[in-house]
C-alpha positions in Angstrom: -41.1 -49.8 11.7 -40.2 -51.8 14.9 -43.0 -54.2 15.7 -43.6 -53.2 19.3 -46.0 -56.1 20.0 -43.0 -58.5 19.4 -40.8 -56.8 22.0 -40.2 -58.7 25.2 -42.2 -57.7 28.3 -41.1 -55.5 31.1 -39.1 -58.2 32.8 -35.6 -57.1 33.6 -34.0 -60.3 32.6 -35.2 -59.8 29.0 -33.2 -56.6 28.7 -30.1 -57.1 30.9 -28.0 -58.1 28.0 -27.9 -54.5 27.0 -25.9 -53.6 30.1 -23.0 -55.6 28.7 -23.1 -54.3 25.2 -19.9 -52.9 23.7 -21.9 -50.1 22.0 -22.7 -48.5 25.4 -19.5 -46.6 25.3 -19.9 -45.4 21.7 -22.0 -42.7 20.3 -25.3 -44.0 18.8 -24.5 -41.9 15.7 -22.2 -44.7 14.7 -25.0 -47.2 14.4 -27.7 -45.1 12.7 -27.6 -43.6 9.2 -27.8 -39.8 9.1 -30.2 -38.3 6.6 -28.6 -38.2 3.2 -25.5 -40.4 4.0 -24.6 -42.6 1.0 -21.8 -44.5 -0.7 -18.4 -44.6 0.9 -19.3 -42.5 3.9 -22.1 -44.9 4.8 -20.0 -48.0 4.1 -17.2 -46.7 6.4 -19.6 -45.8 9.2 -21.3 -49.2 9.0 -17.9 -51.0 8.9 -16.9 -49.1 12.1 -20.2 -50.0 13.8 -19.6 -53.7 12.8 -16.1 -53.6 14.3 -17.7 -52.6 17.7 -20.3 -55.5 17.2 -17.5 -58.0 16.4 -16.0 -57.6 19.9 -19.4 -57.4 21.7 -20.1 -60.2 24.2 -23.9 -59.9 23.6 -23.9 -59.7 19.8 -26.1 -62.7 19.4 -28.7 -61.4 21.9 -28.7 -58.0 20.1 -29.2 -59.5 16.7 -31.9 -61.8 18.0 -33.7 -58.7 19.4 -33.4 -56.9 16.1 -34.8 -59.8 14.2 -37.7 -60.5 16.6 -38.6 -56.8 16.9 -38.0 -56.2 13.1 -35.8 -53.2 13.9 -36.1 -51.1 10.9 -33.0 -48.8 11.4 -29.4 -49.1 12.4 -26.7 -51.7 12.9 -27.8 -54.3 15.4 -25.8 -57.4 16.3 -23.4 -56.7 13.4 -26.0 -56.5 10.7 -27.3 -53.4 8.9 -31.0 -52.7 8.2 -30.4 -53.7 4.6 -28.8 -57.0 5.6 -31.6 -57.8 8.0 -34.3 -56.9 5.4 -32.6 -59.3 2.9 -32.8 -62.0 5.5 -36.5 -61.3 6.0 -37.2 -61.4 2.3 -35.3 -64.6 1.8 -37.2 -66.2 4.7 -40.5 -65.1 3.2 -39.6 -66.6 -0.2 -38.6 -69.9 1.5 -41.9 -70.1 3.4 -43.9 -69.2 0.2 -42.1 -71.9 -1.8 -42.7 -74.6 0.8 
């Protein structure tokens, strides 16, 4: 679940990056997994979403948002929810080992 307390405040400058996002002209269906989608269909949809992200001028801000808010679903900043979760787990393991 998205951690709402970690979202930036209501300041417009915190959200303006979204206005320049390449995904604004694409259906959100491309970025979020439909119920029951698996295997090659999911991989193809995610690859298409990542293509949009690859040409996005605000990709880094988008990914930063997803990581800070712990966005649970969708492709954000060129990373799937599974890829982001693996990053979180690896980070936790490093902190625990230190």
